[in-house]
C-alpha positions in Angstrom: -28.8 24.7 -24.9 -26.3 22.2 -26.2 -25.5 22.4 -29.9 -22.9 21.0 -32.2 -23.3 23.5 -35.1 -20.1 25.1 -36.3 -21.1 28.8 -36.2 -20.2 30.8 -33.1 -22.6 33.6 -34.3 -25.5 31.5 -33.0 -25.1 32.9 -29.5 -23.3 35.7 -27.6 -20.8 33.2 -26.4 -20.0 29.6 -27.5 -18.5 27.4 -24.8 -17.1 23.9 -25.6 -16.2 20.9 -23.5 -15.6 17.2 -23.6 -18.3 15.6 -21.6 -19.7 18.5 -19.5 -19.8 16.4 -16.3 -19.6 17.5 -12.7 -16.9 20.1 -13.2 -19.4 22.0 -15.4 -21.8 22.5 -12.4 -21.2 26.3 -12.1 -21.9 26.7 -15.8 -25.2 24.8 -15.6 -26.2 26.6 -12.4 -25.5 30.0 -14.1 -27.5 29.0 -17.1 -30.5 27.4 -15.4 -30.9 30.0 -12.7 -30.7 32.9 -15.1 -27.3 34.3 -14.0 -26.0 34.4 -17.6 -29.2 36.1 -18.8 -29.0 38.7 -16.0 -25.5 39.6 -17.3 -26.8 40.0 -20.9 -25.4 36.7 -22.1 -26.8 33.8 -24.2 -24.3 31.0 -23.8 -24.4 28.1 -26.2 -22.8 24.9 -24.9 -21.1 22.4 -27.3 -20.3 18.9 -26.1 -17.4 17.8 -28.2 -16.9 14.2 -26.9 -13.3 14.5 -26.0 -11.0 17.1 -24.3 -8.8 17.2 -27.3 -11.7 18.2 -29.5 -12.7 20.9 -27.0 -9.3 22.5 -27.3 -9.3 22.1 -31.0 -12.7 23.9 -31.3 -11.2 27.0 -29.7 -8.1 26.8 -31.8 -10.3 26.5 -35.0 -12.6 29.3 -34.0 -15.6 27.0 -33.7 -16.0 28.0 -30.1 -15.1 31.1 -28.2 -14.0 29.4 -25.0 -13.6 25.9 -23.6 -13.6 24.3 -20.2 -11.0 21.5 -20.5 -7.7 20.4 -19.2 -5.0 23.0 -19.9 -2.3 20.8 -21.4 -3.4 21.5 -25.0 -3.4 25.2 -24.5 0.0 25.1 -22.9 1.5 23.1 -25.7 0.0 25.5 -28.3 1.3 28.5 -26.4 4.8 27.0 -26.2 4.7 26.5 -30.0 3.9 30.2 -30.4 0.1 29.8 -30.7 -2.6 32.1 -29.3 -4.3 29.8 -26.8 -4.4 31.1 -23.3 -5.5 29.8 -19.9 -7.7 32.6 -18.6 -9.3 31.2 -15.4 -9.5 28.2 -13.1 -12.3 25.8 -12.9 -11.1 22.8 -10.8 -7.8 22.7 -9.0 -8.4 19.6 -7.0 -8.9 16.2 -8.6 -12.4 14.8 -7.9 -11.3 11.4 -9.3 -11.0 7.9 -8.0 -9.0 5.1 -9.6 -11.7 2.4 -10.2 -10.8 -1.1 -11.3 -12.3 -4.4 -12.1 -12.9 -6.3 -8.8 -10.1 -8.7 -9.5 -7.6 -5.9 -9.0 -7.0 -5.2 -5.3 -3.9 -3.0 -5.3 -2.3 -0.6 -7.8 0.6 -3.0 -8.2 -1.9 -5.6 -9.5 -2.3 -3.4 -12.6 0.9 -4.6 -14.2 -0.1 -5.8 -17.7 -3.5 -4.1 -17.5 -5.3 -1.8 -19.9 -6.3 1.5 -18.5 -8.9 3.8 -19.9 -8.3 7.5 -20.7 -9.9 10.3 -22.6 -6.6 11.5 -24.2 -3.0 10.5 -24.3 -1.8 14.1 -24.1 -4.3 15.8 -21.7 -5.8 15.1 -18.3 -6.5 11.6 -17.3 -3.5 9.8 -18.8 -1.1 12.2 -17.1 -2.7 11.7 -13.7 -2.9 8.0 -14.1 0.8 7.8 -15.1 1.8 9.8 -12.0 -0.3 7.7 -9.7 1.0 4.4 -11.0 4.6 5.6 -11.1 4.4 6.0 -7.3 3.8 2.3 -7.1 6.7 1.3 -9.4 4.7 0.9 -12.6 6.0 2.7 -15.7 4.2 3.4 -19.0 4.4 1.8 -21.5 6.5 -1.0 -20.1 4.1 -2.1 -17.4 0.6 -1.3 -18.8 -1.1 0.2 -21.8 -3.7 2.9 -22.4 -6.9 2.7 -24.4 -8.5 5.9 -25.4 -12.0 5.0 -24.2 -13.4 8.5 -24.0 -14.6 10.8 -21.3 -15.9 9.6 -17.9 -19.3 8.0 -19.0 -17.6 6.2 -21.8 -14.8 5.0 -19.5 -17.4 3.6 -17.0 -19.1 1.8 -19.8 -15.8 0.4 -21.1 -15.0 -0.9 -17.6 -18.3 -2.6 -17.3 -17.9 -4.1 -20.8 -14.4 -5.5 -20.0 -12.8 -3.4 -22.6 -10.5 -1.8 -20.0 -9.3 -3.0 -16.6 -9.3 0.3 -14.7 -9.6 4.1 -15.1 -9.8 7.2 -13.1 -13.4 8.1 -12.6 -15.1 11.4 -11.9 -17.8 11.9 -9.3 -20.5 10.6 -9.0 -19.6 7.7 -11.3 -16.9 6.7 -8.8 -19.6 6.3 -6.1 -21.8 4.3 -8.6 -18.9 2.0 -9.4 -18.0 1.3 -5.8 -21.6 0.5 -5.0 -21.5 -1.9 -7.9 -18.6 -3.8 -6.4 -15.7 -2.4 -8.4 -12.4 -1.8 -6.6 -11.3 1.5 -5.2 -7.5 1.8 -5.8 -7.2 5.3 -4.4 -8.2 9.0 -4.6 -6.1 10.7 -7.2 -5.9 13.8 -4.9 -3.9 11.8 -2.4 -1.2 11.5 -5.0 -1.6 14.9 -6.6 -3.0 17.3 -4.0 -3.2 20.3 -6.2 -3.2 20.6 -10.0 -5.0 22.5 -12.8 -7.5 19.7 -13.6 -9.8 21.8 -15.8 -9.6 25.5 -16.7 -11.1 28.1 -19.1 -9.1 28.5 -22.3 -9.5 31.0 -25.1 -7.6 32.3 -28.1 -6.0 35.7 -27.9 -7.6 37.0 -31.1 -11.1 36.6 -29.6 -10.2 37.4 -26.0 -8.7 40.8 -26.8 -11.7 42.0 -28.7 -14.5 40.8 -26.3 -13.5 42.1 -22.9 -17.0 43.1 -21.7 -18.6 39.8 -22.8 -15.8 37.8 -21.2 -15.8 39.7 -17.9 -19.6 39.2 -17.7 -19.2 35.5 -18.3 -16.6 35.1 -15.7 -18.5 37.2 -13.2 -21.5 34.9 -13.8 -19.3 31.9 -13.0 -18.0 33.5 -9.8 -21.6 34.1 -8.7 -22.7 30.6 -9.5 -19.8 29.1 -7.7 -20.5 31.1 -4.5 -24.1 29.8 -4.7 -22.9 26.2 -4.9 -20.8 26.5 -1.8 -23.8 27.8 0.2 -25.8 24.8 1.5 -28.9 27.0 1.9 -29.2 26.7 -1.8 -29.4 22.9 -1.9 -33.1 22.8 -2.8 -32.3 24.7 -6.0 -29.0 23.2 -6.7 -29.6 19.4 -6.2 -32.0 19.1 -9.2 -29.3 20.6 -11.4 -26.7 18.2 -10.0 -29.1 15.3 -10.7 -29.7 16.4 -14.2 -26.1 17.0 -15.3 -24.7 13.8 -13.6 -27.8 11.7 -14.6 -27.9 10.4 -11.0 -30.5 10.1 -8.3 -30.9 12.4 -5.3 -28.6 10.2 -3.1 -25.6 10.4 -5.5 -26.3 14.1 -6.2 -26.1 14.9 -2.5 -23.1 12.8 -2.0 -21.4 14.6 -4.9 -22.2 18.0 -3.6 -20.9 17.1 -0.1 -17.7 15.8 -1.6 -17.3 19.0 -3.7 -17.6 21.2 -0.6 -15.3 19.0 1.5 -12.6 18.9 -1.2 -13.1 22.6 -2.2 -13.3 21.3 -5.8 -14.3 24.5 -7.5 -12.1 27.6 -7.7 -14.1 30.1 -5.8 -12.5 33.1 -7.5 -11.6 31.3 -10.7 -8.0 31.3 -9.4 -5.1 29.2 -10.7 -2.7 28.7 -7.8 0.9 28.8 -8.7 1.6 25.4 -7.1 -1.3 23.9 -9.1 0.0 25.2 -12.4 3.6 24.2 -11.6 2.4 20.7 -10.9 0.7 20.6 -14.3 4.0 21.6 -16.0 5.9 19.1 -13.9 3.7 16.2 -14.9 3.6 17.3 -18.5 7.4 17.2 -18.5 7.6 13.8 -16.8 5.1 12.5 -19.4 7.3 13.8 -22.3 4.7 16.4 -23.4 6.8 19.4 -22.5 10.5 20.2 -23.0 12.0 21.0 -19.6 13.6 24.0 -21.2 10.2 25.4 -22.1 8.7 25.4 -18.6 9.3 29.2 -18.1 7.9 30.0 -21.5 4.9 27.8 -20.7 4.0 30.0 -17.7 3.2 32.8 -20.1 0.0 30.9 -21.2 -1.8 32.0 -18.0 -3.5 35.4 -18.4 -5.9 36.1 -15.6 -6.5 39.8 -16.6 -10.2 39.2 -17.2 -10.7 37.0 -14.2 -9.3 39.6 -12.0 -11.6 42.2 -13.5 -14.6 39.9 -12.9 -13.5 39.3 -9.3 -13.2 43.0 -8.7 -16.7 43.5 -10.1 -18.1 40.7 -7.9 -16.6 42.4 -4.8 -18.0 45.8 -5.7 -21.5 44.2 -6.0 -21.4 42.7 -2.5 
């Protein structure tokens, strides 16, 4: 169930996100296959429309948790706030830089308008790093337009509002089949980073351990199911529904996910991935270099470790 009401009391657990695209696949599998229910959870999903708003919903208490890029939680924690990154979701970037067909190389993007969902989280940071490796500097050489999350960016590209944008699977495959230019896989430039993670506020986290561990355990089970191709008959319809794609694109996305090991199997956040997030935030001027050590305190995997231990004892 997706709802935009403001009362977290409507369900056991309220989970917010920007667009709820492919990276939400474990959540939708857990919901549709009854894994959450088996663990005594009713999870309400709130699509906020942007990653900034997903972070803000947790900060305001309008959602208990969010799956979103971690930069907002990191910035809040460095300021002394209560947001914490509690588990990994995606540590490999399933993104392709897609451009209007007239652009053939990244260097051609000088003077272009690139779409992003936020200037301070996620896509803008990855785009800046990718273009910097080809000698293009922001804002001197190109500009950003906050076009929204991936479906909105794809529409903006088709409408000519933007010239290029990083695009999530399966819309990257759709765009390439439509004749748009493939300017490179973001993972070739940034092999490991915390793309999206689970964030929560300490005030809620500390008082809801049982519910939180049950939720994380559900995600571990759903993720394991996704990596097992014997479940494709059950999983593919879910992929088609959440990506609004046909069977061919759904299967292509699932194959890509497994080949890239997109989802964190144990909800882990590798040290190298988190360090890269901090490095790119610093390069983008979003984090004081002196605050990098303090920023590492934002990660608290206590509950994820408890869920992982529970999953192993159930095997």
